[in-house]
N, C-alpha and C positions, 0 to 999 in steps of 0.2 A: 227599979234596980238598974244601976249603971253597968254597961257592958264595955269592958276593955277589949281592944283589938288583940287578936292572936299574934304570936311571934312573927309568922309569915306576913300577916297584914301590916304589922308595925314596920317590918323591913320595907315593904312596898311603899308605905307612906313616907319613910325616910328617903328612899330613892327618888320618889316624886318631888320631895322638897329640894333635894340636891339638883335634880334636873331643872326645876324651875329657877333655882338660884343661878345655875349656869346660863339659862336663857336670859335672865335679867342682865348678867354680865355681858352676854353676846349682844343683846339689843342696845345696851349702853355704849358699846364700842363699835357698832356698825358704821357710824359716820367716820370714825377715825381709821377704819379699815379700808376706806375709799372704795366702797362697793359702787361699781359704775352706774347702776340703775337707781341708786338711792339719792334723793335730793336733800339738801340741808333742812327743808321743811319737815323732815322726819322728826326733828326735835319736838315739834308740836304734838306729835302722837305719842311720844315716849312716856309721858306721865301716865297715860291711860294703860299702856302696855305694862309698865312697872306696877301699876295698881292691881291689875288683873293677876299678874304672876305672883305678886306679894300676897294677895288674898288667898291664892291657891296654896302657897306655902303655909300660911297661917292656918287654914282649914285642915290641911293634912297633919299639921302638928296637933290640932285638937282631936282629930280622928285617932291618934295614938292612944289617947286617954278616954275617949268617949266614942264608941263605935256602934251606934244604933242605926238600923235601916231608915227609920223615919227621919233621923237627923241628917243622914247622907242626902236624902232627897231635898230637904230644905236647903242645905248648904250648896248643893249643885244648882238649885234655882238661883241662889244669890250669886254664885260664881258665873252663871250664865249672863247675869246682868252686867257684871264686870267685863266679860268677854264681848258682849254686845257693844258696850261703850268703846272698847278698843277698836273693834271693827268699824264702828261708826266714824271715829276720828281718822282711821286709816282711809276710809272711803271719802270722807269730806275733804280732808287735806290732800289726799292722794300724793304722797311724797315719792313717787316713782316716775322714771322716765325710761321708757323702753324703746329700742331701736325700731320696732314695728308696732303700728297702731293696733294690730291684731292682739298683741300681748296686753296692751292697755285695756282694750275692750274685754278680754277674757278675765283679767284681774278685777275690773269693775263689776262684771257680772257675778264673779265668785263672791265678792264682798256683798253685793245686793242679795245674793242667795243666802248668805250667812245672816244678814240682817233680817231676813224673813224667817229662816229656820230656827235661829236661836230663841226667839220668843215662843215659838211653838214648843220647842224642847223645854223651855222654862215652864210653860203651862202644864206639860206632861209631868214634870218633876213636882210641881205644886199639887197636882191631883194625886200623885203617888204619895206625897208627904201626908196629905189629909187622909188618904185611905189607910196608910200604915199607922197613923196616929189614932184613927178611929178603932182599928183592930186592937191596938195596944190598950186603949181605954176600956174596951169590952171585956178584956181578960180579967 
């Protein structure tokens, strides 16, 4: 039996879609806004960022019509992969120039941390997906 989202959840999904659309707009325009710490090489990361945010919009749209726990865990695992790709390209291209080396090191460490933590979160989501799916089939 398919479960639709409640009115409050639907509103939350729509808000999430709007916020992610606004983020796509912002990221697309960062270079034209002349952010002092952003290098033109940011263009090389933009496709991955757009892909991740667009996937999030698409998944939230699906949640409006299909709102099952097991499905949330599966979709979050997939979204984690897109997030990891974005962080990977931000880390490898590193389109930032900070006035102090300390900020460069902190940013790189934060990216490395995310590159390790996101796969762990993805594994947890997949485990939760299989647990929920198993419980669903047992009923």
